[in-house]
Structures are given as C-alpha cells and as structure tokens.
N, C-alpha and C positions, 0 to 999 in steps of 0.2 A: 582481494577478489575471491568470490566463492562461486560454485557452480550449482545452478538449480535447473534440473532437467537438461534440455539441450541449449539453454541460454546461459552464457556467462554474464554475471552481473557484477559490476564494480560499484561499490558504495564506499566512497572515500570519506575521509575526515571532513572534507569541505561540504559534502552533502549533509552530514549529520549536524555540522555547525550551522548551515543554512536553515535546516529545519528548526533547530533549537533557537536560533537568533532571529529568524524572520517569520516563520510560520506560527510558532507557539505564542509569541507575544501578541499576536493578533487575536488570539482566543481569550474569552473571558476567564476569569479565575476559576469559577465552577466547572467550566468546560475543560480547562487544562487538568483540573483535579480528576474529573471523570475519565478523560483520555489517559491520564497516567495510570489510573487503577486498571482500566481495561487492557492497556498495553502490557502492564505487569502480569495480569492474569493470563493473557494470551501467551506471553513469554513462558510462564510456568507450564501451560498446556503444551507448548511446542517442545518442551524438554522430553516429552513422551512420544515424539514423532516416530520413533522406531516401532512403537506398538500401535499408534493411532493413525499414522500417515498424515497427521496435521502439522506439517512443517510451518515455519513462519510465512512462507509464500502461500501455502494453501489456506492458512487462517486469514491472511490479508485478502485473498481472492473472495473468500466467503463474506468478509466484513465490508469490503469496499462498496458494494451496491447499496448498502443501508446508509452510507454516509453521503451519497451523491444524489442530489435532486435539482438538476438544472432545467432550463427550458427546452433543451435538445436531448431527447432520450438516446439518440444514436451517439452523440458525443459523450454522454454519461457512460454508455456502455464501453466506449473506447478507453475512457479513463480507468475503467475497472479491469482491463486486460492485464495479463501478466506482463512485466517489463519486456520490451523487445518484440512483442507480438503486434501485428498491424491488423486493422479491421477495414474491410471495404464493404460497401453495400451494393445492392443490385442497381441502385439509382446512380451509381458512379460517384456518389458523395464520399469523400474520404474524411472521416472525423479527425479532429485535431489531436486528441489524447492518445497516448501510447502506453498506458499502464501507469501513468503518473501517480494516481492515488494508491494503487496496489504497491508500487515501489516504495512509497513513503511509509505506508503501513507496515510493510515487511521490515523496513529499516527500524521503525519504532518498536516492533515486536522483538526483533533481535537485540535491540539496545533500548530497553524501556526508559522513559523519561522520569 
C-alpha cells in the first residue's frame, strides 16, 4: 500500500497479474511495444518527481484522457479521475468509472512492462 494525496491506494500483486495476464494479451504486438516504451519513459520521468511534481499518479492523470475515446464523454471523464474520486453531474447521472484507467496507468508507470 502507498499513499497518494489523501487517498490510500492498494495495488496488490493480483492487480498487476490481472493487467499483465488479461489486459496486455488483448493488445496487438505493436501496441504492447509502444505501451511498454511509453510506460518505461514515464517511469524514468517519475524518478524526478521531487523536482517536477510529476509523480506516477500525476503522469497517469495527464495521459489517461488521450487514451479514452468512448461514446459517452461523461463516462470517459469518470474513467480518468484519480482512483477513489467520484464524479456526479448536474443531471443526476453518475458515471460508471472511478479512475480505472488512471489507476492502471499509475500501476504500469510504477512497474513498467
């Protein structure tokens, strides 16, 4: 477990195994290669977080919106929230995502594939 801001986040071995065994095999070989390079580069950038404030979480928050393009922009926005944050809209619609993409990206930045 590690602490990011006011949210404690637990990324266990099970989640990393799920990402590597379930998510990554669904990607094409060129996509996996690019993802691996980008995550490795972002991991290197995150090593200077004390100077740049670009922690793995901040990097994931910046990158997530570029990776999400679904039919529901509100749901896309919810998927890009930091883990544990909830989003509500003025219309009473509560989107399904709760930072799922950001959480996975943060995990991959901390532990490049």
